C-alpha positions in Angstrom: 4.9 -11.1 -7.2 1.3 -10.0 -6.9 -0.4 -9.2 -3.9 -3.8 -9.0 -2.1 -4.3 -7.5 1.0 -6.9 -7.2 2.8 -7.6 -3.9 4.3 -8.5 -3.3 8.4 -10.1 -0.1 9.5 -10.8 1.6 6.2 -12.5 3.1 3.3 -10.9 0.5 1.4 -11.7 -3.2 1.3 -9.2 -4.8 -0.4 -4.9 -3.8 -2.2 -3.2 -5.8 -5.2 0.0 -5.4 -5.9 2.1 -5.6 -8.2 6.2 -6.2 -7.4 8.9 -6.6 -9.6 12.1 -7.4 -7.7 12.2 -4.6 -5.3 9.9 -2.3 -6.8 6.4 -1.7 -6.6 4.8 -1.6 -10.7 1.1 -1.5 -10.0 -1.1 -0.5 -7.2 -5.6 -0.9 -6.9 -7.8 -0.4 -3.9 -11.1 -1.4 -4.2 -12.9 1.0 -2.6 -12.0 4.1 -0.5 -11.8 7.4 -2.1 -11.2 6.8 -5.9 -9.3 10.1 -6.1 -6.9 8.8 -2.8 -6.6 5.9 -4.2 -5.7 7.0 -7.3 -3.3 9.1 -6.2 -1.4 7.2 -4.0 -1.3 4.2 -6.8 0.8 6.7 -8.6 2.9 8.1 -5.9 3.9 3.9 -5.0 4.1 3.0 -8.8 7.5 2.5 -9.8 9.2 2.7 -6.5 11.7 1.0 -4.6 9.7 -1.2 -1.7 11.1 0.1 0.9 10.6 3.5 -0.3 6.9 2.9 0.0 7.2 1.2 2.8 9.4 3.9 5.1 6.7 7.0 3.3 3.5 5.1 3.8 3.9 3.3 7.5 2.2 5.6 9.9 -0.5 8.1 8.5 -3.4 8.3 10.4 -6.8 8.8 8.3 -9.2 10.2 11.3 -8.3 8.7 14.7 -8.6 5.5 13.4 -5.1 4.6 13.5 -4.3 3.6 10.5 -5.1 4.7 6.8 -5.4 3.6 3.4 -1.8 4.8 2.6 -1.3 2.7 5.7 -2.0 -0.4 5.1 -0.5 -0.2 1.7 2.8 0.1 3.8 1.7 -3.0 6.2 1.0 -5.4 3.2 4.4 -4.5 1.4 6.1 -5.1 5.0 4.0 -8.0 5.5 4.5 -9.9 2.7 7.3 -8.8 0.9 9.5 -6.6 3.3 11.4 -9.6 5.0 12.9 -10.4 1.6 13.9 -7.4 -0.4 14.6 -5.4 2.5 
């Protein structure tokens, strides 16, 4: 499954996510801080969707009420969790 998610309130404006079964196989952020995006992507890769959501949901950046990691969790929760978790 491939997901393209438009983010809100973050420097990154799009997240491309690849899922195989219940495993996140790839994540690519468009925009935002390259180093942080690469780090979050590497940490999410090859982990179960539900684990990634649990780890990243609710992380805040600068008092915005969300962050790039939180937006990844929200994308997974919106598009994949209902059918997996």
